[in-house]
C-alpha positions in Angstrom: 0.0 0.0 0.2 2.8 2.4 0.9 4.6 1.6 -2.4 1.5 2.3 -4.3 0.9 5.5 -2.6 4.6 6.5 -3.1 4.2 5.7 -6.8 1.0 7.9 -7.1 2.8 10.7 -5.3 5.9 10.4 -7.6 3.6 10.4 -10.7 1.8 13.5 -9.4 5.2 15.2 -8.7 6.2 14.4 -12.3 3.1 15.9 -13.6 3.7 19.0 -11.5 7.2 19.4 -12.8 6.1 19.1 -16.3 3.2 21.6 -15.9 5.6 24.0 -14.4 8.0 23.5 -17.4 5.2 24.1 -19.7 4.2 27.2 -17.8 7.8 28.6 -18.0 7.9 27.8 -21.7 4.7 29.5 -22.4 6.0 32.6 -20.4 9.2 32.8 -22.4 7.2 32.6 -25.6 5.0 35.6 -24.5 8.1 37.5 -24.0 9.4 37.1 -27.5 8.2 39.1 -30.6 6.8 36.1 -32.3 4.6 33.8 -30.1 4.2 30.1 -31.1 1.0 28.6 -32.4 0.7 26.9 -29.0 0.8 30.1 -27.0 -1.8 31.7 -29.5 -4.1 28.7 -28.9 -3.8 29.1 -25.1 -4.6 32.7 -25.3 -7.4 32.1 -27.6 -8.9 29.4 -25.3 -8.6 31.7 -22.3 -10.4 34.5 -24.2 -13.1 32.0 -25.1 -13.6 31.0 -21.8 -13.8 34.5 -20.4 -16.3 35.6 -23.1 -19.0 33.5 -21.2 -19.8 31.4 -24.2 -19.8 27.6 -23.6 -18.3 25.8 -26.5 -20.0 22.7 -27.5 -16.7 20.8 -27.2 -15.8 22.3 -23.8 -14.3 19.7 -21.5 -15.8 18.8 -18.4 -14.0 19.4 -15.1 -14.5 17.7 -11.7 -15.1 19.8 -8.6 -15.1 18.4 -5.2 -16.8 20.2 -2.4 -19.4 19.9 0.5 -22.7 21.3 -0.3 -23.7 24.1 2.0 -26.4 23.3 4.6 -28.8 26.1 3.4 -28.6 24.8 -0.2 -28.7 21.0 0.7 -32.0 21.5 2.7 -33.6 22.5 -0.9 -31.5 20.6 -3.4 -29.6 17.4 -3.0 -26.7 18.1 -5.4 -24.7 21.1 -6.7 -26.0 20.7 -10.3 -29.6 21.5 -9.3 -28.6 24.7 -7.7 -29.3 27.7 -10.2 -26.1 29.6 -9.0 -23.8 26.6 -10.2 -25.6 26.2 -13.5 -25.1 30.1 -14.1 -21.5 30.1 -13.0 -20.9 27.2 -15.6 -22.7 28.9 -18.3 -20.9 32.2 -17.7 -17.3 30.9 -17.7 -17.9 28.4 -20.3 -16.6 25.5 -18.0 -18.7 22.5 -17.5 -18.4 20.7 -14.1 -18.9 17.3 -12.7 -19.4 17.9 -8.9 -18.2 15.3 -6.4 -19.8 15.7 -2.9 -18.7 14.2 0.4 -21.4 13.3 3.0 -22.5 16.4 5.0 -20.0 17.3 7.9 -17.7 14.6 6.9 -15.5 16.5 4.6 -12.3 15.8 6.7 -12.8 12.1 6.7 -13.6 12.1 3.0 -10.6 14.2 1.9 -8.4 11.5 3.2 -10.1 8.9 1.1 -9.9 11.1 -1.9 -6.2 11.9 -1.6 -5.1 8.4 -1.0 -7.1 7.2 -3.9 -4.8 8.8 -6.3 -7.7 9.8 -8.6 -8.1 13.5 -7.9 -10.6 16.0 -9.4 -9.6 19.0 -11.1 -10.6 21.4 -8.3 -11.0 20.7 -4.6 -12.7 23.1 -2.2 -11.4 22.4 1.3 -9.9 23.8 4.6 -6.3 23.4 3.4 -4.9 24.9 6.5 -6.0 21.7 8.2 -4.1 19.4 5.9 -1.5 17.6 8.0 1.8 19.6 7.4 -0.3 22.5 6.0 -0.9 23.6 2.3 2.7 23.7 1.5 3.0 20.0 2.4 -0.1 19.4 0.1 1.8 21.1 -2.6 5.0 19.0 -2.0 3.1 15.9 -1.6 1.9 16.3 -5.3 -1.7 16.9 -4.5 -2.3 20.6 -5.3 -0.7 23.1 -7.6 1.6 26.0 -6.3 -0.5 28.8 -8.0 2.0 31.6 -8.0 2.8 31.3 -11.7 -0.9 30.8 -12.7 -2.3 33.6 -10.7 0.4 35.9 -12.2 -0.4 35.0 -15.6 -4.0 33.8 -15.9 -5.8 35.3 -13.0 -5.9 39.0 -13.6 -8.8 39.7 -11.2 -7.5 38.0 -8.0 -4.0 39.4 -9.0 -5.3 43.0 -9.1 -7.2 42.6 -5.8 -4.1 41.3 -4.0 -2.0 44.2 -5.3 -4.5 46.7 -4.0 -4.8 44.6 -0.6 -1.3 43.7 0.6 -2.8 42.9 4.1 -5.0 40.2 2.5 -2.2 38.8 0.2 0.0 38.2 3.3 -2.7 35.8 4.8 -3.3 33.7 1.6 0.2 32.5 1.2 2.3 30.0 3.2 5.5 31.1 4.9 7.4 30.0 2.0 5.3 32.5 -0.2 3.2 29.9 -2.0 -0.3 30.6 -3.2 -2.3 27.4 -2.8 -5.9 28.1 -3.1 -8.5 30.8 -4.6 -9.6 32.2 -1.3 -12.9 33.5 0.3 -12.3 37.0 1.4 -14.1 39.1 3.9 -12.5 42.4 3.3 -15.0 44.6 5.3 -14.7 44.1 9.1 -18.6 44.5 9.4 -19.0 41.1 7.5 -16.7 39.2 10.1 -19.3 39.1 13.2 -22.6 37.3 12.4 -23.0 35.0 15.6 -23.9 35.2 19.1 -26.4 34.4 21.9 -30.0 34.3 20.8 -32.8 34.1 23.3 -36.6 33.8 23.6 -37.5 37.3 24.5 -41.2 36.6 24.8 -40.5 34.0 27.4 -38.3 36.4 29.3 -41.2 39.0 29.3 -43.7 36.4 30.5 -41.3 35.5 33.3 -40.5 39.2 34.2 -36.7 38.7 33.4 -34.5 40.9 31.5 -32.0 39.9 28.7 -29.2 38.2 30.6 -25.8 39.9 30.7 -23.8 38.2 33.4 -23.2 34.4 34.1 -25.4 34.6 37.1 -28.2 36.3 35.0 -27.9 33.4 32.6 -28.2 30.9 35.3 -31.3 32.5 36.6 -32.8 32.6 33.1 -32.0 29.0 32.0 -33.5 27.7 35.3 -36.7 29.7 34.9 -36.9 28.3 31.2 -36.6 24.8 32.6 -39.1 25.1 35.5 -41.6 27.5 34.1 -41.4 26.8 30.2 -40.7 23.1 30.5 -37.8 23.5 28.2 -35.8 20.1 28.0 -32.6 21.7 26.9 -32.8 25.6 27.9 -29.5 26.2 26.3 -28.3 24.4 23.2 -25.4 24.9 20.9 -23.5 23.1 18.1 -21.5 20.0 19.3 -20.4 19.0 15.7 -17.9 18.7 14.1 -16.3 19.0 17.6 -17.7 19.0 21.2 -18.2 22.3 22.4 -17.8 23.8 18.8 -20.9 26.2 19.2 -19.2 28.2 22.0 -15.6 28.3 20.7 -16.2 31.8 19.4 -16.2 33.1 23.1 -19.6 32.1 24.4 -19.6 31.5 28.1 -15.9 30.6 28.0 -15.2 34.1 27.1 -16.7 35.4 30.4 -13.6 33.8 32.1 -11.2 36.0 30.1 -10.1 33.1 27.6 -11.0 31.3 24.5 -10.8 27.4 24.3 -8.1 27.5 21.6 -5.2 30.0 20.7 -5.4 33.7 21.1 -2.8 36.4 22.2 -2.3 38.9 25.0 -0.3 41.9 23.9 1.4 39.6 21.2 2.1 36.8 23.5 0.4 33.5 22.3 -1.8 31.5 24.7 -3.8 28.2 24.5 -6.9 28.9 26.6 -7.7 25.2 27.5 -4.7 24.8 29.7 -5.3 28.1 31.7 -6.9 28.0 35.2 -9.8 29.9 33.9 -10.7 27.0 31.8 -11.2 24.9 34.9 -13.5 27.6 36.2 -15.5 27.3 33.0 -15.7 23.5 33.1 -16.7 23.7 36.7 -19.7 26.1 35.6 -20.9 23.8 32.9 -20.6 20.7 35.1 -23.1 22.3 37.4 -25.4 23.4 34.7 -25.4 20.1 33.1 -26.3 18.5 36.4 -29.2 20.9 36.8 -30.3 20.0 33.2 -29.7 23.7 31.8 -27.7 22.7 28.8 -28.5 20.2 26.0 -27.8 16.7 27.4 -26.8 15.8 23.9 -24.3 18.8 23.7 -21.5 16.7 21.8 -23.9 15.6 19.1 -26.0 18.6 18.3 -25.8 19.5 14.6 -27.6 22.4 12.8 -30.7 20.5 12.1 -31.0 19.4 15.7 -30.5 23.0 17.0 -33.2 24.3 14.4 -35.7 21.7 15.8 -35.0 22.6 19.3 -35.6 26.2 19.0 -38.6 26.0 16.9 -40.3 23.3 19.1 -39.7 25.1 22.1 -37.4 22.4 23.6 -34.8 25.2 23.9 -35.2 28.8 24.7 -31.5 30.0 23.9 -28.7 29.2 21.7 -25.6 30.5 20.1 -25.9 30.8 16.4 -26.1 33.3 13.4 -28.1 36.4 12.7 -29.2 34.9 9.3 -29.5 31.0 9.7 -30.5 31.4 13.4 -32.7 34.6 13.9 -33.6 35.0 10.3 -34.6 31.5 9.9 -36.1 30.6 13.3 -38.2 33.9 14.0 -40.5 33.7 10.9 -41.2 30.1 11.6 -41.9 30.7 15.3 -44.3 33.6 14.6 -46.3 31.6 11.9 -47.3 29.3 15.0 -47.1 31.9 17.7 -47.5 35.6 16.8 -46.1 36.7 20.1 -42.8 34.8 19.8 -39.9 36.8 19.9 -36.1 36.2 19.5 -33.5 38.7 20.3 -29.7 38.9 20.6 -27.9 38.8 24.0 -24.5 40.2 24.7 -21.7 37.8 25.1 -21.9 36.9 28.8 -19.4 38.5 31.5 -18.8 37.7 35.0 -19.4 41.3 36.3 -22.2 43.6 34.9 -20.6 46.7 33.2 -17.6 44.8 32.0 -16.9 44.6 28.3 -16.7 41.2 26.7 -13.1 40.2 26.1 -14.1 37.5 23.4 -17.0 36.9 20.9 -17.2 35.5 17.4 -15.1 37.4 15.0 -14.1 35.6 11.7 -10.7 36.2 10.1 -10.6 38.2 6.9 -9.8 35.0 5.0 -12.2 32.2 5.1 -11.0 28.8 6.2 -12.1 27.2 3.1 -10.4 27.8 -0.5 -10.4 26.1 -3.9 -7.2 24.4 -4.8 -6.4 23.0 -8.3 -5.0 19.5 -8.3 -1.5 18.8 -9.9 -3.0 16.0 -12.0 -5.5 18.1 -13.8 -5.2 18.4 -17.6 -7.3 21.5 -17.6 -5.5 24.1 -15.5 -6.3 27.0 -17.7 -10.1 26.3 -17.6 -9.9 25.8 -13.9 -7.9 29.2 -13.4 -10.3 31.0 -15.5 -13.4 29.8 -13.8 -12.0 30.5 -10.2 -10.7 33.9 -11.2 -14.1 35.0 -12.5 -15.5 35.6 -9.0 -12.9 38.4 -8.2 -13.8 40.3 -11.3 -16.9 42.9 -11.6 -19.3 40.5 -13.3 -18.4 37.5 -11.1 -18.5 39.7 -8.0 -22.2 40.5 -8.9 -23.0 36.9 -9.5 -21.4 35.5 -6.3 -22.9 38.2 -4.0 -26.3 39.0 -5.8 -26.9 36.4 -8.3 -28.6 37.2 -11.6 -29.7 40.6 -12.6 -33.6 40.7 -13.3 -34.0 37.4 -11.3 -32.5 37.6 -7.8 -31.6 41.3 -7.9 -32.3 44.7 -9.8 -30.2 47.8 -9.8 -31.9 50.7 -8.1 -30.0 54.0 -8.1 -26.8 52.1 -8.5 -27.6 49.8 -5.7 -28.0 45.9 -6.4 -31.2 45.3 -4.6 -32.5 41.7 -3.8 -35.9 40.9 -5.4 -38.7 39.0 -3.6 -37.2 35.8 -5.1 -34.7 36.3 -2.1 -36.3 38.3 0.5 -40.0 37.2 0.0 -39.6 33.9 -1.7 -43.0 32.7 -3.1 -41.9 28.9 -2.1 -41.6 30.3 1.5 -37.8 29.7 1.3 -36.0 31.5 4.1 -33.6 34.2 2.8 -30.8 32.1 3.9 -32.1 29.3 1.8 -33.0 31.5 -1.1 -29.5 33.1 -1.1 -27.9 29.8 -1.1 -29.8 28.8 -4.4 -28.9 31.9 -6.3 -25.6 33.3 -4.9 -22.7 32.4 -2.5 -22.9 35.6 -0.6 -23.7 33.8 2.7 -21.1 31.1 2.8 -17.6 30.4 1.6 -16.4 30.6 -2.1 -13.8 32.0 -4.5 -14.8 35.7 -4.3 -14.7 38.8 -2.2 -17.9 39.2 -0.1 -19.9 42.5 -0.5 -21.1 44.5 2.5 -24.3 45.3 0.5 -25.4 41.6 0.8 -25.3 41.9 4.7 -27.3 45.3 4.5 -30.1 43.6 2.9 -29.9 40.1 4.2 -30.5 41.2 7.7 -34.0 42.6 7.2 -35.3 42.2 10.7 -34.4 44.6 13.4 -33.4 41.8 15.6 -30.8 41.0 13.1 -29.4 44.4 12.7 -29.4 44.7 16.6 -27.6 41.4 16.8 -24.6 42.6 14.8 -24.2 45.8 16.8 -24.5 43.9 20.0 -22.3 40.9 19.3 -19.5 43.1 17.7 -19.2 45.0 21.0 -16.2 43.0 22.3 -12.4 43.2 22.5 -12.1 40.2 20.2 -10.1 41.9 17.5 -7.3 42.8 20.2 -6.7 39.1 21.0 -7.8 36.8 18.0 -5.0 35.6 16.0 -4.9 36.4 12.1 -4.4 33.8 9.7 -0.9 32.8 10.2 1.2 31.4 7.4 3.5 28.6 8.6 6.4 26.7 7.1 6.0 23.1 6.0 8.0 22.0 8.8 6.1 24.0 11.3 2.7 23.0 9.9 3.5 19.3 10.0 4.8 19.4 13.6 2.0 21.6 14.8 -0.7 19.3 13.2 0.8 16.3 14.8 0.8 18.0 18.2 -2.6 19.6 18.0 -4.3 16.4 16.7 -3.4 14.9 20.0 -3.9 17.9 22.2 -7.5 18.7 20.9 -8.7 15.0 21.2 -7.3 15.1 24.9 -9.1 18.5 25.5 -12.4 17.3 24.0 -12.5 14.1 26.0 -11.4 15.6 29.3 -13.9 18.6 28.9 -16.7 16.2 28.4 -15.7 13.9 31.2 -15.8 16.8 33.6 -18.9 18.4 32.2 -20.8 15.0 32.4 -19.7 14.4 35.8 -17.4 11.3 34.9 -14.4 12.9 36.2 -14.1 15.4 39.2 -13.2 19.0 38.5 -9.9 18.4 40.1 -8.9 16.1 37.3 -8.3 19.2 35.3 -4.7 19.7 36.8 -3.5 16.2 35.7 -5.2 16.7 32.4 -3.1 19.9 31.9 0.0 17.9 32.6 -1.2 15.3 30.0 -1.4 17.8 27.1 1.7 19.5 28.1 3.5 16.1 27.9 2.6 15.8 24.2 4.4 19.1 23.4 1.7 21.6 23.7 4.2 24.2 24.7 6.0 23.5 21.3 2.8 24.1 19.5 2.4 27.5 21.3 6.1 28.4 20.3 5.2 27.6 16.7 2.2 29.9 16.7 4.4 32.5 18.5 7.1 32.2 15.7 4.2 32.5 12.9 2.6 35.5 14.7 6.0 37.4 15.2 6.7 36.6 11.5 3.3 38.1 10.4 3.7 41.2 12.4 7.1 41.7 11.0 5.7 41.6 7.5 2.9 44.0 8.4 5.3 46.5 9.8 7.5 46.2 6.8 4.5 46.6 4.6 3.6 49.8 6.5 6.9 51.4 6.0 6.7 50.9 2.1 
């Protein structure tokens, strides 16, 4: 088996070398006064693709990605989604989509890569590849995109030249571009998640929106006793336990995050700090009292939806769009007095400013890479670059003019197909049918999408309330690491995260005493956690030096 995998990688590496030699040869031809017929053919092909006319003999490319949950709730395959039909038509590239099972992308990618039969394009969180994206390149799986972006992706190239702070975050420490990224350039787009609570229940019980941890205890206990809520507080437990509160909910009240953050430039790992022990003690008590979902380690988005809509839960941590925007209309349809409102991120002392809250990095975790084994790199690059140009920007963010949006006084305005869908689709579902504005993709997200998507006053309040934190002072940016750093970091954190999740659940469930935390810290330190912290520190220092250098230019 190992020999077979080695052969596959050798074969892919040879293909990679050949593709680079071809790219270099084409470049040299472009620089001569008389270009060869092959170079002319390549240029003509690229122009044809960018013209938006799909030739009858256009090759079919394969595209591997997980279908977004809002889209999959309406259509079962990419090919049925109008946006993906239009994207193919405009770029002249035919696609065959390969879909991993929902929430199983990480398991499926391992099977895909080991098979040796790679699709032309792969949409994935490449930073989570063991050894990082630089190793995925050196392993012969994905292309190093520097040359192709420079020559054949004018839209992305122009954007990166105009936004050097983004450019620094989409390359490895060795300077390799590895994927076409999802970019949230406007800071206002980066906060969209936080605590949500049943305001009608609060009013009925004579309670205020909770601010402190003590307030939350009072409210959740009242929801259980007086409203019969089986799981007063629910949040996502997949793809990993406590996933729904890793942005800062409840843990952040103790002045830490579960993962990595920094204090004045010094990197820390929250799950080994004494304050994490305090958090676990709190949730252990709440779990024993039945105040948080007893199935907390397995709650997915559908389960969470059901819990809120049926009244099984009265509070959650979720999005302004897929949460408030989806739940509130359904609740009101069955109970006109039902009301959902945002709550601030909890603190220990009233009047304190939350230290942490959800704040996404400017670069989305998922990007589209091109496999080294592809025979259609030009078509793939052309298609992926389309989203960063003027026409592609409008398609990805607003869909099709005259159908999903209309221009009114120079402003792309969503039609009722999106905001008042005749099939009763929620805006989040309708957007996922005709755009990619509300989830990852190879494009730059537009603030005008959010200005319309959040139509309810509760949603607008949510963004204002949830963004009132100090998260920007402590969250780490997207940190490029070297292949060696990424490989070492990945091995360490795979073991650390497994131990953190297991021990966290054991303490919360009452299987282990709170005092077991101290020995657990010794265990995660024994698998080189401090080395992982040093790697993050090196990457942060390197990033800060690059920022300072750019500012001096």
